[in-house]
Each structure stands twice: as C-alpha cells, then as structure tokens.
N, C-alpha and C positions, 0 to 999 in steps of 0.2 A: 504494500499499499504506500502510495506516495505521500510525503509530508507536505503541508502547506507552503513550506519554503521552496519546494521543487517548482512551484507554479509562478514564483516571483521573477520578474524581469526588472532591470534597471534601465531607466531611460535618461541618458545625460542631457543637461541643459547647460552648455558651457557658458552662455551669456549670463546665467543667474548670478554668479559671483560679482561680475562687473556691475550688473544692475543693483545688486544688494549694496555694494560699495558706494555706488552713485547716490542711492537713497539715503544711506547713512550720512554721506557728505552733505547732502541737502539739508538733512535734519540738524546737523551741526551748524550749518550757516544760518538756519532759522532759530537756533537755540532750542529745538524740540528734543525732548527726552534725554538731554544731556544731564549727566549725573556728576560731573566733577569740573572744577575750574582750575586751569593751569595758569599760574602767575609767574611773570618774569619781568624784572625791571619795570614795574608799573603797568605792564600790559597783561590783560587777562584773555584767556582762550576757554570758551566752554566747549566741552567735549564729552565723549562717552568712554568710560573707564574700560569697557569691553573691547573697544577698538584699540585703545592705548595698550592694554595688556596683551592683546593678540599681536601686536607689531613690535613691542619692545620688552625685552627681558627685565629691564629696570622697573617699568610700570607693572609688569606681571608680579614681580616680587613685592612691590610697594602696595598693590591693591589686593593681592591674594593672601596677604598675612592675616593672622588672627585679629579679631576685634572689629569695630565698625569701620567702614571705609571713610576716608577723608573727603569732604566736599570741596575743599581748596587745597591745592598742592603747590607750594612755592618752590620754583626751580631757579635758585640764584646762580647756578653754574652753567646755564644755557641762555644765550642771548635771544631776544625776541625774533630776529630775522632768521636764525637757524631753527628755532622751535616752530616758527610758522612754516618753514620749508618741510620740516619732518612731519608736521601734522598733515600738510597737504599730501605728502607721500603716503602716510598711513591710510588716508581716505580715498586716494586717487591712483595709487600704485605708479606714480610718476614723480620722480625727484627733479624738481626745477631749481637749478642753482645757477649763480653767475661766477665768473672767474674770481671775482672780488670776495664772494662769501663761501666759496667752495671749502676752503680749509676749516672755517668755523662750523659749517654744516656737518662736515665729516667727523670733526672732533666731537660734536654733540651727538652724532650717531653712535660713536663708540662709547661715550659716557652713558647714553640711554640704552645701549646694547640692542641695537636694531639689527638682527641677524642678516636680513637680505642685503643690507648696505655693507656689513662687515665682511660678508663672504665674497664681495665683488660682483661685478656684472655678470649676468647670465645672457643677456641679449645685447645687441649694439645699441649705443646711445644715439640720441639725436644731438647733433653738434649745437650746443647753446652758447659757445663762446669761441673766440678765435683761438687757434692752437698754432700760432705762427712760428713755433721753434722747430728745429729738426727733431725727428722722432726716431727711437730705436725700433719702432714698429716697422715691420716689412711693408706695411701699407702706406707709411710715410706720415708726414705732418698733416693734421686736419683730418685723419681717418678716425673712426670710432675707437680703433685700438689705441691711437695716440691719446685721445681724450681720457680713456680708461687708464692708460699708463700714468697720466698726470693725476688722476684721482687716486690710483694706487700709491702713487709717491706721496701725495698729501696725506693719505690715511697712514702711511708708514711713519711719516714724520710728525704727524699731529700729536 
C-alpha cells in the first residue's frame, strides 16, 4: 500500500523568493510590520529582525539570544552610509556601492558577519565604478574580475 507521501509532487516557483524579498523591502520602506530600529550616528532605520538575522550572523546572535528582543539597537561601529547599503543588500540581494565607500561597506559587512559578502562573489558584478588601473585579471582592467579583485583586496586590508 502506498503512503500519502508517495503521491506528493513539488512544484518550484523560482520567482517566489525575489517576490517575497521585494514585498519585505516595500514593507520596510513603508514602516509596516517592522519590529526593530537600528540607530547609527543619529540616523534610524526601521527594519525586520527576521531579515537582519537571516542575512547577518551578528544580528542572528543578537536577536536569537535568551530574553526579550530589543526594539532599538544602537550600532556605533557602523556608519550610516555603510549600514544603508547593507540593509539594501539584505532586502534586494544587490550590493550598490561606490569606489568612495567600498572599503567602509566591506568593513561593515565583516563586522556584521554577512556570509554572502564575506565569501566573495558568485556572479559577475555590474561595474559601478571606474576601474582605471591595470589588473592582474586575465580579462583586464574594467572587467568584473578586476572589480572583484579590488573588492577582495579591500576586504583583505579592511
């Protein structure tokens, strides 16, 4: 006799995860269902602790500990520009940085223990800054590999 599980089929919906992330980002922007405020240097960011904990080991440890969760979290070790970029990354899966703030954002990613950024790129990047110096990359200066080489260097020296 067949078990009920034998009749089950899985139907993947690959767009579901990006749609879910998009809806969470919209909720964050509207301040809906946000359950924690992150403060740094006088600026406040309303957000969802589940999204933070899912994208950062630091926040997972902070929020998953015993006792009641904090409603306000002060981060005096991360600047507002870096925190803003990392929150956008958590909610959009896109890291948008400039050459001017690249080092600060990557240092913050290391402090907040964001695994995807610490592991390095899995896909090629969209060139967001001029990469005008010669590169050790076989593809040459300006290539995604060159941009990631620069990111890797900044992460190693941050």
